[in-house]
N, C-alpha and C positions, 0 to 999 in steps of 0.2 A: 504494500500500500504506500502511495506517495505521501510525503510529509504534508500535513495540513497547511503549514505556513507557505509551502511551495505552491499548493493549489490556490490559496488566497492570493498570492502574488501574481500568478498567471491570470486568475479571474479579473483582478484589478487592471492588469496591463492589456488584457484581450479586448481590443476595440471591436465592438459588435459589427460596425460597418465594414471593417477590414475582413473579418472572418466570414460573415454572410456574403459579402461582396466577392469573396474568392469562389463561391459556389453559384451565386445568382447575379443577374443583371439588376442592380439597384438603381432606382430613379429618385432623385431628391424632390421632395414635395414639402415645401415649407421647412420646418425644423426636423421633419422626419424623412425617412427613405421608405420606398415601397417596392414590392416585387411580386411576381407571380408566385403563389405559394406552392412549394414542391410536394406538399403532403396531401394534396387533393387536386382534382381536375379543375384548375383555376384558369379562367379566361379574363378576369377583371382583377388586377392586382389587389390582393387582400392581405398580404403579409406586410406588416409595418415594422420597421426597425427604428428604435428610439435611441439615438446616440447619447442623449443626456442621461438616461437611466441605464444605458448599455444593455438593453433587452430587446427581444423581438416578440411579436404576437400576431397570430392570424385571426382575423375577426370572423372567419367562416367556420374553421374546424377546431379552433381553440388551441392549436399548438403554440407553445410559448416557452420562454426561458432566457438564458444568457447565451454567450458564444459557445460555451461547452455543451449546453443543452442542445443547441442547434446541430452541432457536429454529431452528437450522440444519435439524434433522431434522423439526420440526413444520411449518415454513413452506416447506421445500424451497428454501432460499436458500443462497448461498455464505457463507463465513466473514465477509467484510467486511460484507455486508448484515446478517448476524446480529448482529455487534457493534453496528452502528448501531441495530438494532431493540431490543436489550437496553438500550442507552444511553437510548433514548426511553422505554422502560417504567419504568426506575428514575429518570427525570428528570435524567439526567446530560448536560451539554452542554459542548462544547469546540469551538473554531473548526476544529480539525483533522478533526472528523467531517464537516464540510461541504466539505472539499476534494475535488476530483475524483480518483478513484483511477485508477491506471494500468491501461489496457486493452491487451492485446497487439495490436500493429499488424498489419493484414492486409497481405500482400505486395501491393505496388502492381500487379504484373502480373496478380493475380487479381481485382482490383476490377472491371474491365469484365466478366469472366466471371460474377461473383457478381450484379452488377446485371442482366445478361442472363437468367440462369437464374431469378432472383427474378421478373422480368417474365413469363417463360415459365410459371412456376408459377401466377401470378395469371391468366394467359390461359387455362390449362387449367381452373382452378377456375371461371372465368366461363363458359367454353364448356359446362361441365356443366349450367349453368342455362339454356342457350339452347334454342331449339326443337329443334335437332338433337340436343341432349343428352338428350332424353326417353327414348330407347332405353337409354341408359346408366343413367339414373335408375331405369328399370323393372328393369334387371338388378340394380342395388343393392338395390332393394326386395325382389326375389325372394330375394336372399341375406340379407334381414333386416338390412341395414346402415343404421343411422339417420342422420339429418341431422347429429347431433352427432358420430358417428363419421366421417362424410365430412369434416367440418371438422377434427376432431382429427388424422386421418391424411392430410390434404391430398390427398384423392382428387379427380381432375379428369377431363377428357375432351379428346381431341385431335380436332378437326374432320376430317371425311373429306377435305375439300379441304386437303391439307397445305401448299399454297402460301400459304394465308391465315395460317398460323402464322408463316411467314417474313416476310410483309409486315407483320404486326403488330409483330414484333420490330424490323424495319427502321424502322417509323414511330416507335418509341421511341428511335431513334438508334443502334441496335446494328449493327455492320458484319457482312457475310456471314462474314468470317473469325472474328469472335467467336461468331457463331451456330454455326459449324462446331466451334469449340473447346469449346463446352459439350456437344457430342455429339448435338444434335437433328437434324443432317443430315450426310450424307457426300457429297452430290451438289450441288456448287456450279455454278451456271449459270442459264439462263433458267427451267428447270423445277425449281429447287431447292425441295424440299418437306420436310415434317416426317416423319421415320421412324416416328413414333408415330400417324400419321393414322388416324382411325376407331377408336381404342382408348381404353379406360379407363386413366387414368394414376395411378400411385402415386408420390408424391414420396419420394425417398430422402434422408434427412438424415444429416449426419455427426455425430460425437460431441458437437459443441457446438451442434447444432440448425440448421445451415445446409443449405439444399437444395443437393445436389450432382449429382443425376441423377434418372432416372425409370425405373420398370418399367411397361410398358404391356401391358395384357391385352386380347385380342380379346373381343368380346361374343358371338360365335357360333362353335360348334365347326366346324372345317374351314377357318377363315379364316387359314391359315398357322400359325406357331408360337403357342402359347398366350400366352407372354410375350416381349416384346422389351425387353431392358435397354439402358440407355445404355452406349456404349462407354467404356473407360477414358479419362479426360481429366485435365487438371491439377487439376481439382476432385475427381474421382471415381476411387477405386481400390477395386474390388469386394472384394478380399481384406482391406480394412481396416475395412469397415463391416458392422454387423449392422442389419437392418431394425428400426426402432423403438427402438434402443438409447438415443437421446437422451431419449426420454420414459419409458423403463423403468428407467434406471440408479438414480435416487434412490429409487424405490419398491422396487427390488431390494435396495438397502442397508438399507432399513427392514424388509423381509420376510426378509432374510438368505438369499435364494435368487433364482434367475432361471431361467425356462423357455427352453430353446433348441429352437426349432421349425424346420419346413422352409420355410414360406411366409407371405406376407402375410395370407392369409385365416385361417390358423391363429391368428396374433397377434390379428386383429380378433375372431375367435370368442371368445378368452379375455377380451378387453376387454369383451365383452357381458355376461360374468358377473363383472365387476369384478376379474378377475385381470389386473392391469396391468403385472406384472413379467415380460413375455414379449418375446422377440426372435426373429428368423428369420435363417437362413443365406442366403436368396435363391438357393438352388440351387448354391452353390459349396462347395468343400471348406473345411475349417477350416484357416486359414493361421496362420503364426507371429504375424502382427499380431493376428489374432483372439484367439489364446492370450494375448498380452500384455494385451489389453483385459480379458479375463476375469480374469486374475491380478490386475490392478490393482483390479478391482471387488471381489475378495476375498469372494465369497459362494458358496454351494452352487449348482452348475449342475445343473438337472434336465433331462436329455436326453429330448426327446419328438419323435422322428422317426416316419415312417410305420410302421405295423405289418406291412406286407408285407415280403417277403424283401429287396428292394432297400433299403428303409428300415432294416431290422435290420442289414444288411451295412454300411450307412453308419454306423450307431451303433457297430458293431464297429471301424470305421476311426477314428472320432472318439474313442472311449473311451480308448485308450492315450495319445493326445495330451493329453487332459485329465489323466489320472492321473499320467503321467510328469512333468507340470508342477505336480504337487501341488495340483491344483484339485479340491476336494471335489465328488464327482459321484454322483448317483443317476439311475436311468433309469425313466421312466414305463412301467409294465408293460402295453404295448399289443400284445404278441405275438399274432398271428392275428386281431386286430381291425383290419381294413384301412380302417376309417372315419377320416376326419380329424376334428379337434375340432368343426368347424362341423356336420358330419353328426351327430355324437353329440348336440350341443346341440339340433338341430332334431328329431331322432328321439326323444330320451329326456329332454330338458330340462336345466336348469342344474344341478340336484343331481347328475345322472348324470355330467355333464362334470367337476364338481368332484371327485366320487368317483374318476373316471378319472385325473385329474391327481395325486391324492394316493395312488394305488396305486403305490408306488415300490419298485424293486428295488435291492439292493446290486450293485456291479459283478460280484461272484462269481456271484450267482444269475442275473444277466442273461446272462452268458457261458454258464453251464451250460444255461439255457433256450434260448439261441440254438442251441447244438449239438444239443440234444435235439429241437428242432422243425424245424431247417433241413435235416436229412439230409446234414450235412457230414461225417459220420463213417462212411463206407462201408467203410473198410478197417481192419484191425487196427493198421496203422502210424499212421493218423490218430487212432485212439483212444488209442494210447500217447503220441502227441504232446500230446494234451489233458491227460492225466494229468501228463506232464512239465511242462506249462505251469504247473500249480498245485503242483508239487513243493516249491518254496521255501516257499510258504504252509503246506503240510502239515507240513514239517519244523519250522516256527517256531511251530506251534500247540501250546500247553501244555494247553489245556482238552480233556479227553477227550471231553466231549459235543460240542464243536465239531469236533474231529478226526473223530469217528465220523459226524457229520452231513455233513461234506465227503466222506468216503469213500462213504457211502451214495448221495449225489447223483451222484458220479462213476461209481459202479457202475451206477446207473440209466441214465445217459446213454451209457455205453460198452458195457454188457453184460458187462463183466468182473465177477467176483465180488468181494464185499467183502474177503474174505481175500486174494485175489490182489493187489489194489491195496495193501492194508495191508502185504503182504510186500514189494512193490516200494519202498514208502516206507522200510521197515525196512532194505532192502538199501542204499538211498541213504544212510541215516543211518549205517550201519555201514561205508560206503565200499566196499561190494562192487561190482565192476564190472558194469555192465549197459549195454553199448554200444547196445542197442536203444532206450533212452530218450533223447529229445532234447527240449530246451526249444523250443517253438514261438516264432515272432516275436510281438511284442506288448508287453505291459507289462514294464518292467524288473524282473527278479526281485528285485533288492535293495530295491525299493519295495513289494513285495507285502504285507508285514506292515501297514504304515501305510495302504496303499490299501484293502485289504479289511477292515481293522479300524480305521476312524477313531475308534471309541469307545474304543480301547485307548490313550488318551493319558494313562495313569496317570503320576503324578509319580514318577520314579525318584529315587534318592538324590542324584544331582547336581542335578537340577531342584529338589528339596526344599530343599537347602542354599542354592542360589542364590536361590530364592524367599524364604527366610527373611531373608537379608541384604537383599534388595531391599525387602521389606516395611518393615523398620526404616529404610531410607534415605529413606522418604517422610516420616518424622517426626524422625529422630535425626541430628544433624550428625555425631556420632561414627561412625555407621554409614557415612556417605558418605566420611569421611576414611579409615576402615578399608578400604573398597573400593578407594580410589585407591592406597593404600600396599601392600596385600597381595593383592588379587584382580586388579586391572588390567582384566580383562574377564570377562564371563560367557560360558560356552560356548553356552547356550541363546539363540537369536537374539532372541526377543522380549524376554527379560530384559535382554540387552545393549543393545537399543534404548532400553528404558525407563531404564536406568542412564545412558546417554549423554544422554538428555533431561534427567534430573535434574542431571547435572553441568553441562550447558550452562545450564540455568535458574539454578542456584545461582551461576554465575559472574557473572550479571547482577543478582542479587537477594540480599537477606539472608534466608537460610533458604528453606524450601520451602513455598509456598502451593499446595495441591492444585488449586484452581480456576484459579490462574494458570498452573500447569504444564499443565493440560489445554488452556487457551487457547493456550499456546505450541506445543503439539503440533498443534492445529488450524491455526494460522497457518502452520506449516512445510509443511502439505499433503502429508505423507509418504503413500506408497501404502498403508502398513499402519497408518495412524492409527486406523482403527476397531478393529483388533485390539489396538493398544496401549491405547486407552481402555477396551476391554473387560477387558483384563488388569488395568489399574489399578483398576477398580471391583471386580473379583473380589478383588484383593489387600486393598483397604481394608475390604471387607465380610466377609472371612474371620475366623473366631473360633478358628482352630486354631494361631495363632502363639504361640511361646514368649516369655516376658518378656525384655526386652532386657538383655543383659549382655555384657561383654567375653569371658567364657567361651563364651557362645553363638556369638559371631562367630568365635572361634578354632576351635571344633569344626566349624563350617560350612566354614571355610577348609580344614581337614584333609580333609573329605569331598570338597570340590571338587577338590583337588589329586590325590587318589587316583583319583577317577572320571575325571578328564581323562586320566590315564596309561592307564587301561583303553581309553578311546575312541581315543587316539592309536595304541595297539597294534592295535586293530581296523582303523584306517585303513591301517596298514602291511600288514596281511593283505589288505585290499581291493586295494592296489596290486599285491600278489603274484598276484592272480587275473587281471590284465590279460592278454588273449590266450588265456585258458583257455576250455574249452567251458562251455556254460550248466549242464550237469549238474555239472561240477566246481565252478562258482560256488555252486550250490545246496548242495553238500556243505560248502563253506567256511563258508557262512552257518550251517549246523547246528553246525559246530565252534565257531564264534564264540559261539553261544548257550550251548553247553556250558561254555565258558570263563567266561561271565558267571555261570552258576549256581554255579561253584566260587568 
């Protein structure tokens, strides 16, 4: 790891105009510079470079940061590599830049397995080019998979004589025990053979790009199961890996979204039309480890499973897991279209597939459509449960237009009249007992407001007051001191994180240098660093803040104290609902909203 003082020095000396200008054609516009943004399809310059603050920001896709951040995102390199590239661009040299950086050591017990599976991958790739591999090549050609895609996705072929695979690995010095431990065979003895024999192979990479297993597909229908996957080994745990995540993750960060698909061919189909931010589940359920990977990625998940009933039911199982973990989610509207992406591409072309991928539903509309089309509402009881499922959302909706829209959609799918549903909601709001209504399992009712209305992230009084103080902490030493003495901590998570970064940076430097602060955040590698940088750039570019004064700080403090008390009272109410029925919880949510209005 490079010394922090060296990184601070490079951050301060790195002129943003020089660095970005080495990649893009910058045009001076007033005190700013503008350019076509390289992170999205930009025809009207939306990337702004601010030489005074030494930062850049795209007003369309939200990419932002300092010179080092730009190089990281443009070059798709890690923080240390970006620091070195920036130093090279600005002509800054220091002996510490040439020192070897620390690389996490691989477990010694895994080294033989990694060497063995790397050799196996090379053997599969070579076998695809052999005389026997022609049938596999023909199959790939029929699926319109190019030689570039074959190389990119490490597609290979396992020879029909599976003993040859074992003999090759032994000739490279690998023991039968090691060969067994990578999952290529489960039959040790004279006839030990490759379990993937005669199949097309797809290498499975972990999140850092190491081959850890394979999925092997037969070339002809009727030759056993379509896919044979590696068993779980010390290298490969199916519930921890998405297909293509290693190659998609950086692109997904730039695009601010990732497509979650069912299989390898779906991912490769999207790659054909240059949609490279796609991953696949590989036929497994979404695990806790998968959830953590997606949360760390911190982008919108676009769920795109098959359009048939099993695929839609799988989406219904996955959706609550994503939403209850606060992962922003939309669903590709493929209901009743049972074609996979590759079929759409071949039948209708690239534009049709792109249009298909961008036809997105909110979770509310997806769930409504699912019940409307899947014939899952055969009884009055099931219909009432669906209404009860959305009861908290209906109680929390202040917009009459939105409220009526929800009621009409529920009326359409359940067959109940608009007025009957409206009356049921009114009864719940007025605490009239209705024991027939029950909340169905699924999305946590307390999360429904934010889940179904991600656009409702309006700044309330508490957030506004905290944001005002935070804004001035970026430039005023007095604001930082006031925060330490009078506020101690912000209630809003992202503001609290930024404030802590500011305090930590100031403890090691005289004053706050915005570019240096951003580099400090990059170096720490926090899981929410992209969100933090986005908030920082939003803050410094806002023109709505009041002029700094002690009176302003004191007024903000009073608002913060008052609003915190309200929140803590709500939390006490929430504790009181433990063990209650879901209908009672929904009524408590409505009561809480009424208290807020007062």
